[in-house]
C-alpha positions in Angstrom: -16.6 4.6 -13.3 -17.3 3.6 -9.6 -14.4 2.3 -7.3 -13.7 -1.5 -7.3 -14.1 -3.7 -4.7 -10.5 -5.1 -3.6 -10.3 -8.7 -2.1 -6.7 -9.7 -1.2 -6.4 -13.4 -0.3 -3.0 -14.5 1.4 -2.0 -18.0 1.8 0.3 -19.0 4.7 3.4 -20.8 3.3 2.2 -21.7 -0.2 5.0 -22.1 -2.5 5.2 -21.2 -6.0 5.0 -24.7 -7.3 1.8 -25.6 -5.1 -0.7 -24.2 -7.5 -1.9 -26.0 -10.8 -1.4 -23.0 -13.0 2.2 -22.5 -11.9 3.1 -26.2 -12.6 1.7 -28.3 -9.7 0.7 -31.8 -11.0 -0.2 -33.5 -7.7 -2.4 -30.7 -6.1 -5.7 -29.8 -7.7 -6.3 -26.1 -7.3 -9.3 -25.7 -9.7 -10.6 -22.3 -8.1 -7.0 -20.7 -8.5 -6.7 -22.1 -11.9 -10.2 -20.6 -13.0 -9.0 -17.1 -11.5 -5.7 -17.3 -13.5 -7.6 -18.4 -16.9 -9.9 -15.2 -16.2 -7.1 -12.9 -15.2 -3.3 -12.9 -15.3 -0.4 -14.6 -13.5 2.4 -12.9 -12.4 5.8 -15.2 -12.6 8.3 -13.0 -10.8 6.4 -11.7 -7.9 8.2 -11.9 -4.5 7.3 -11.3 -0.8 9.0 -8.8 1.1 10.5 -11.5 3.4 11.0 -15.2 3.4 8.8 -15.4 6.6 5.2 -14.4 7.4 5.2 -11.4 10.1 7.7 -9.2 8.0 6.0 -10.2 4.9 2.6 -9.3 6.1 3.7 -6.1 7.5 4.9 -5.1 3.9 1.6 -5.9 2.4 -0.4 -4.0 5.1 2.0 -0.8 5.2 4.0 -0.8 1.9 7.2 -0.7 3.9 10.0 -3.4 4.3 9.6 -4.7 7.9 13.4 -4.6 8.7 12.9 -0.9 8.8 10.8 -1.5 12.1 12.1 -3.0 15.2 11.6 -6.5 14.0 14.9 -7.2 12.3 14.6 -10.9 12.0 12.2 -13.8 12.6 8.4 -13.6 13.4 6.2 -12.5 16.2 4.6 -14.9 18.5 0.9 -15.1 19.3 1.5 -12.5 21.9 3.6 -10.3 20.0 3.6 -6.5 20.5 2.0 -4.4 17.7 4.5 -3.8 15.0 2.4 -1.1 13.2 2.0 2.3 14.6 -1.5 3.7 15.1 -0.7 6.8 12.7 1.0 4.8 9.9 -1.0 4.8 6.7 -2.3 1.1 5.7 -3.9 -0.2 2.8 -7.3 -0.1 4.9 -6.8 3.2 6.2 -6.1 4.4 2.6 -9.0 2.8 1.2 -11.4 3.8 4.1 -10.7 7.6 3.4 -12.0 7.0 0.0 -15.4 5.3 1.3 -14.6 1.8 1.4 -15.9 -0.7 4.0 -12.8 -2.7 5.4 -12.4 -6.1 7.1 -9.4 -8.4 7.9 -10.5 -12.1 8.3 -7.9 -14.5 9.3 -4.4 -14.7 10.7 -3.3 -11.1 11.7 0.2 -11.9 13.2 1.2 -8.3 13.3 0.7 -8.0 17.3 -1.7 -6.8 19.8 -1.4 -5.4 23.2 -2.5 -7.9 25.8 -3.6 -7.2 29.4 -1.9 -9.0 32.2 -3.9 -10.7 35.0 -4.4 -9.2 38.4 -4.7 -5.6 37.2 -1.4 -5.6 35.5 -0.9 -3.2 32.6 -0.9 -3.9 29.0 1.8 -6.2 27.7 4.4 -4.2 25.8 7.6 -6.6 25.8 6.5 -9.6 24.3 8.9 -9.4 21.5 10.4 -12.5 22.5 10.6 -15.4 20.3 7.4 -17.1 19.1 7.8 -20.3 21.3 8.9 -18.5 24.7 5.3 -17.0 25.7 2.6 -19.3 26.7 0.1 -16.8 27.7 -1.0 -18.2 30.9 -0.7 -14.7 32.8 -2.9 -13.0 30.2 -6.4 -11.5 31.2 -8.5 -12.7 28.3 -11.6 -10.8 29.6 -10.2 -7.5 28.8 -9.8 -5.8 25.2 -7.0 -6.2 23.1 -5.3 -2.7 22.2 -3.6 -1.7 18.9 -5.0 -4.5 16.6 -6.5 -4.3 13.2 -9.4 -2.1 14.1 -7.1 0.8 15.1 -5.3 0.4 11.7 -8.1 1.3 9.3 -10.0 -2.0 9.4 -13.8 -1.6 10.1 -14.1 -5.5 11.3 -11.7 -7.9 12.2 -12.3 -11.8 12.9 -9.1 -14.1 13.2 -6.5 -15.5 15.1 -3.4 -13.5 16.5 -0.5 -15.7 15.1 0.0 -19.1 13.4 -2.0 -22.1 14.0 1.0 -23.6 15.9 0.9 -20.7 18.5 -1.3 -19.9 21.6 -3.7 -18.5 22.2 -5.9 -21.2 20.6 -8.9 -18.9 20.4 -10.7 -16.8 17.9 -10.6 -12.8 18.0 -13.4 -10.5 17.0 -12.6 -7.0 16.7 -10.7 -6.2 20.0 -11.9 -9.4 22.1 -11.3 -12.8 22.2 -14.3 -15.1 21.3 -14.9 -16.9 24.7 -12.2 -17.0 27.2 -9.1 -19.5 27.0 -9.3 -21.0 30.2 -7.9 -24.5 29.8 -4.8 -25.9 28.5 -5.1 -27.3 24.9 -5.8 -30.7 25.1 -4.3 -32.1 22.1 -1.0 -30.7 20.5 -0.7 -31.4 16.9 2.7 -31.2 15.0 4.6 -28.1 16.0 2.1 -26.7 18.2 3.2 -24.8 21.5 1.9 -24.9 24.8 -0.9 -22.6 25.6 -4.5 -22.1 26.4 -7.5 -22.8 24.4 -11.5 -21.9 24.5 -14.0 -24.4 25.3 -14.6 -26.5 22.2 -11.7 -25.3 20.2 -11.2 -27.2 16.9 -8.1 -26.6 15.0 -9.7 -28.3 11.9 -12.5 -25.8 11.8 -10.4 -22.5 11.8 -10.0 -22.0 8.1 -13.7 -23.0 7.2 -14.6 -20.5 9.7 -12.6 -17.9 8.0 -14.2 -18.8 4.9 -17.6 -18.4 6.4 -16.8 -14.9 8.1 -15.3 -13.8 4.7 -18.5 -14.7 2.8 -20.7 -13.0 5.5 -18.7 -9.8 4.9 -19.3 -10.0 1.4 -23.0 -10.6 1.7 -23.3 -7.8 4.1 -22.1 -5.5 1.5 -24.8 -6.7 -1.3 -26.8 -3.8 -2.2 -24.6 -1.1 -0.8 -23.4 1.7 -2.8 -19.9 1.9 -1.1 -16.9 -0.4 -2.2 -15.4 -2.7 0.1 -11.8 -4.1 0.7 -11.6 -7.7 2.1 -8.1 -9.0 3.3 -8.4 -12.7 4.0 -5.3 -14.7 5.6 -6.0 -18.3 5.8 -3.9 -20.6 8.4 -3.4 -23.1 5.4 -1.3 -24.5 4.2 1.1 -23.7 7.2 1.5 -26.6 9.8 0.1 -28.2 11.6 -1.2 -30.1 8.5 -2.6 -33.1 10.4 -5.7 -31.4 11.6 -7.1 -30.8 8.1 -10.9 -31.0 7.5 -12.1 -34.5 6.3 -13.4 -33.1 3.1 -9.9 -32.4 1.9 -8.2 -35.3 3.3 -6.6 -37.4 0.6 -7.6 -35.0 -2.2 -4.0 -34.3 -3.3 -1.2 -36.8 -4.1 1.3 -34.6 -1.9 0.5 -35.7 1.4 -1.0 -33.9 4.3 0.4 -30.5 3.4 -0.9 -31.0 -0.1 -4.2 -31.5 1.1 -3.9 -28.2 3.0 -3.3 -26.3 -0.3 -6.5 -28.0 -1.6 -8.1 -26.4 1.5 -6.8 -23.2 0.7 -8.0 -23.4 -2.9 -11.6 -24.4 -1.4 -11.5 -21.0 0.6 -10.7 -19.2 -2.5 -13.5 -20.7 -4.3 -16.0 -20.0 -1.4 -15.1 -16.3 -1.8 -15.1 -16.3 -5.5 -18.7 -17.8 -5.5 -20.0 -15.3 -2.9 -18.9 -12.5 -5.2 -20.5 -14.3 -8.2 -23.7 -15.0 -6.3 -23.9 -11.5 -4.9 -23.0 -9.9 -8.4 -19.9 -8.0 -7.0 -17.5 -10.1 -9.2 -17.9 -7.8 -12.4 -16.5 -4.8 -10.1 -14.0 -6.8 -7.9 -10.2 -7.0 -8.2 -9.2 -10.2 -6.7 -5.7 -11.0 -5.8 -4.6 -14.4 -4.5 -0.9 -15.1 -3.5 1.2 -16.3 -0.3 3.3 -14.7 2.3 6.5 -16.7 1.6 7.8 -20.1 0.1 6.8 -23.3 1.3 8.7 -25.8 3.7 10.0 -28.3 1.5 8.4 -31.4 3.1 5.6 -32.7 4.7 5.5 -33.2 8.5 6.9 -36.7 7.9 9.8 -35.4 5.9 8.4 -36.7 2.7 7.8 -34.6 -0.6 5.8 -37.3 -2.6 7.7 -36.1 -5.7 6.0 -32.6 -5.3 8.1 -29.7 -5.6 6.2 -27.0 -3.2 8.5 -24.1 -4.3 8.8 -25.3 -8.2 12.3 -25.3 -9.6 13.5 -22.3 -7.4 16.4 -23.0 -5.1 15.6 -23.1 -1.2 12.3 -23.0 0.9 10.6 -20.8 3.4 12.8 -18.6 5.4 15.8 -18.7 2.8 17.2 -16.0 1.0 17.2 -17.9 -2.3 14.1 -17.7 -4.5 12.2 -20.7 -3.2 11.9 -18.6 0.1 10.1 -15.7 -1.5 9.1 -16.1 -4.9 5.2 -16.4 -4.9 2.3 -17.5 -7.1 0.3 -14.3 -7.6 -3.1 -14.4 -9.6 -5.3 -11.3 -10.2 -8.6 -10.9 -11.8 -10.6 -7.9 -12.6 -13.2 -8.3 -15.2 -13.1 -5.4 -17.8 -9.5 -4.2 -16.5 -7.5 -7.3 -16.8 -7.4 -9.4 -19.9 -8.2 -13.0 -19.6 -5.3 -15.6 -19.6 -2.5 -13.1 -19.2 1.0 -13.5 -17.9 3.3 -10.8 -16.7 7.0 -11.3 -16.2 8.0 -8.2 -14.8 9.2 -8.1 -11.2 7.0 -7.1 -8.4 6.9 -7.2 -4.5 3.9 -7.8 -2.4 5.1 -4.5 -0.7 3.6 -2.9 -4.0 -0.1 -3.5 -3.0 -0.5 -0.2 -1.0 0.8 1.9 -3.9 -1.2 0.0 -6.2 -4.3 0.7 -4.0 -3.4 4.3 -4.1 -3.2 4.3 -7.8 -6.5 2.5 -8.3 -8.3 5.3 -6.3 -6.3 8.1 -7.6 -4.5 9.2 -4.4 -1.1 10.3 -3.8 1.0 8.6 -1.1 2.5 11.0 1.6 6.2 11.2 1.7 6.0 9.3 5.2 3.9 6.4 4.0 4.5 3.3 1.9 8.2 4.0 1.4 8.9 0.6 -0.4 6.0 0.5 -2.5 5.4 0.9 -6.4 2.1 0.6 -8.1 1.8 -2.6 -10.3 -1.5 -1.2 -11.8 -0.2 -0.9 -15.3 1.1 -4.4 -15.1 -2.4 -5.7 -14.1 -3.9 -3.9 -16.9 -1.4 -5.1 -19.6 0.5 -1.9 -20.0 4.1 -1.5 -20.2 5.0 1.4 -18.1 8.2 3.6 -19.1 10.3 3.5 -17.1 9.5 0.5 -15.0 8.0 1.1 -11.6 11.0 -0.3 -9.8 14.3 -1.1 -10.8 15.3 -3.4 -7.8 13.7 -5.5 -5.0 15.4 -6.1 -1.8 14.9 -9.7 -0.1 15.3 -10.5 3.5 15.7 -14.1 4.9 14.0 -15.3 8.0 17.3 -15.0 10.0 18.0 -11.5 8.6 20.2 -12.1 5.7 19.9 -9.5 2.9 19.7 -9.6 -1.0 19.0 -7.4 -3.8 17.7 -8.2 -7.2 18.5 -5.7 -10.1 19.0 -6.0 -13.8 18.9 -9.7 -14.1 21.4 -10.2 -11.2 20.8 -11.1 -7.4 23.4 -10.3 -4.9 23.3 -12.0 -1.4 25.2 -10.4 1.5 26.4 -13.6 3.3 27.1 -17.2 2.6 24.3 -19.9 3.2 20.7 -19.9 3.2 20.0 -17.4 6.0 17.0 -19.5 6.6 16.0 -23.2 7.1 18.4 -25.1 4.9 21.7 -26.0 6.1 24.0 -24.6 5.9 22.3 -21.4 7.4 25.3 -19.1 7.6 28.9 -19.7 6.7 32.3 -18.0 7.4 34.2 -17.4 4.3 37.6 -19.0 4.0 40.6 -17.2 2.8 40.1 -17.6 -0.8 36.2 -17.6 -0.6 33.9 -14.7 -1.4 31.9 -13.1 1.3 28.7 -13.1 -0.4 26.7 -14.8 -3.3 26.0 -13.2 -6.9 23.8 -15.1 -9.4 23.0 -14.1 -13.0 19.3 -15.0 -12.9 19.0 -14.7 -16.7 21.5 -17.7 -17.2 21.2 -19.3 -13.9 17.8 -18.8 -12.6 18.4 -21.8 -10.1 21.2 -19.8 -8.3 23.6 -22.5 -8.6 26.8 -20.6 -9.9 28.2 -18.0 -7.6 29.6 -15.2 -9.7 30.9 -13.0 -7.0 34.4 -13.2 -7.7 33.9 -12.8 -11.5 31.9 -9.8 -11.5 33.6 -7.1 -9.3 31.8 -4.3 -11.1 28.3 -5.7 -10.6 29.0 -6.5 -6.9 30.0 -3.1 -6.2 27.0 -1.5 -8.0 24.6 -3.8 -6.1 26.3 -3.4 -2.8 25.9 0.3 -3.2 22.2 -0.1 -4.1 21.6 -2.0 -1.0 23.5 0.2 1.2 21.8 3.4 -0.2 18.1 1.8 0.2 19.1 0.9 3.8 20.3 4.2 4.8 17.8 6.3 3.0 14.8 4.7 4.7 12.9 4.4 1.6 13.2 2.9 -2.0 10.1 4.7 -3.4 11.4 8.1 -4.9 9.8 11.1 -3.2 6.6 12.5 -4.9 7.4 15.3 -7.6 
């Protein structure tokens, strides 16, 4: 059997409850719902972090990002590269098996930018996302250490989120045009910076969809398989610059309309696969990088639960921060209409790719990645591929999930929800422990009631951090 094409579509801040087949009632998502009918839904899938840069690092490398120099938060648009050139990525793995590889959309894993006036490459922009405006960057020089140095044949996208400069597209290792003027309109949460002539925020995701479709069409008739990693800006803020054709299509405000936009992008890609005849041999995965912010920009929810019934929101250590909708379709390999309740992590994508192509991961790669191929195909592997998942909040709080329990090392959300951090009082536990079987909403802290469980999970977390890996060495 020929190797399958792989299309991985990643939303930005789409919550578990934003998708119709996961319970959303106020946002129409017909394209994702179609994929779920024709494939499988995973109900216990988790991002490797509750914010985007570290989550994306894990997707691409199969490694928890807190093992890198980024210990909390996210990169800015001018952040230095997080992934070393010699580190195995999903793209470089598939490329050595003959795949044509492309990433379209939001990268957010860093570039080296050149300074003006003959200055060297920027190496020290690991500062907070809002602290660098990029006015001293020489945009006429190539960017270094981007996707095309990490196994991707082609890249088209933006460097960070749509609320960060520079406001321009990047193709391969150069900006498309020169950002030479200050952005003329700053929408909700957008930071000061330069844009290219004619830049329009509302055309970003429609352009990504077009570039993704063009890549699929270029592969038509080729014998080689392809890998497309597509990362939209939607539904991440700003949501007040959405295209007219999605405005008012949801009953969940401007943010709900941006989920509609993401679903439209999914539809464009799936239609291109159908039109070119590639669908029959393509694994399509649709998911999100972290949970949703709980409200629209105006503070309203419109009665919509963006993260379903899970506690918390984007950046939080609770499940609302990192439990993701996850849909996969692969005709002939995945039975239609399925549901998988096994716990998986988005860091598992690279090991799954290796399993698909029959490769063995080296010891120094994908240290936290476990193949979920058996679950995709409806098989129940014995033993289960992973016995625990480590969670990480936007502000660096750790948690570990194992055997139906979740231990959080600290009090508070560790993210956006107040209180973010709490110092324990004289009679308070130092952390949180939840029985996810009887208390999936994480409402009853059992730390003081289950000292044996606390001891076991703390040891599990400490061992994983110290070992530098959670995937056992190959036998």
